[in-house]
C-alpha positions in Angstrom: 91.6 90.5 85.5 88.6 92.6 85.8 87.2 96.0 84.9 88.2 95.7 81.3 86.6 98.3 79.1 86.8 99.2 75.4 85.3 102.5 74.2 82.6 102.3 72.0 84.4 103.7 69.1 87.1 101.2 69.2 85.2 97.9 69.6 85.1 95.2 67.0 88.9 95.8 66.3 90.3 93.0 68.4 91.7 95.3 71.1 90.3 93.6 73.8 91.2 90.2 72.7 94.9 91.7 72.2 95.0 93.2 75.6 93.7 90.0 77.5 96.0 87.7 75.7 99.2 89.9 76.3 98.1 90.2 80.1 97.5 86.1 80.3 100.8 85.6 78.8 102.5 87.9 81.3 100.6 86.4 84.3 101.5 82.9 83.2 105.2 84.1 82.7 105.0 85.2 86.4 103.8 81.6 87.6 99.9 82.2 87.5 98.9 78.9 86.3 95.4 79.6 85.3 94.5 83.5 84.7 90.9 84.3 85.3 88.5 87.2 84.5 85.6 88.6 86.5 82.7 89.4 84.0 79.3 90.8 84.3 76.5 88.0 83.8 74.6 90.4 81.8 77.3 91.3 79.5 77.0 88.5 76.6 79.5 90.2 74.3 82.5 90.1 76.8 81.5 86.5 78.0 81.3 85.3 74.2 84.9 86.7 73.9 86.4 85.2 76.7 84.9 81.9 76.0 86.2 82.2 72.4 89.7 82.6 73.8 89.5 79.6 75.9 88.2 80.7 79.5 85.5 78.7 80.9 83.0 79.3 83.8 84.1 78.0 87.0 80.5 78.2 88.4 81.5 80.5 91.0 79.4 83.7 91.2 80.0 86.9 93.5 78.1 89.9 93.6 80.3 93.2 93.0 79.4 96.4 95.0 81.0 99.8 94.1 80.1 103.3 93.6 79.6 105.2 90.5 82.0 108.2 89.9 80.5 111.5 89.0 81.8 114.8 88.2 81.4 115.9 91.9 82.8 112.7 93.5 80.8 109.9 94.1 77.1 109.6 92.9 75.8 106.3 94.4 76.1 102.7 95.0 76.0 100.2 92.3 75.6 96.3 92.2 76.4 93.5 89.5 76.5 89.9 89.5 79.7 88.8 88.3 81.0 85.2 87.0 84.6 83.9 87.1 85.9 82.3 84.0 89.1 80.7 84.3 91.8 80.3 81.5 
């Protein structure tokens, strides 16, 4: 799972936990043995939630490179270090 986002006005209501739980159960029902999430190292709120849900860091790091969208198309390149947490 990656690119999970909850708008500010909807945070702290358990929506992310509900979505991750439902998706994890579905993945397991399809035969996935250990669902995992990609999370930004610099996002302590998300990482705390995933760890609270039983996900653990694998020790694997990766660099995510993408582009920021803008009203006129693509604005520019963005990079973020991601950690992999396994359920």
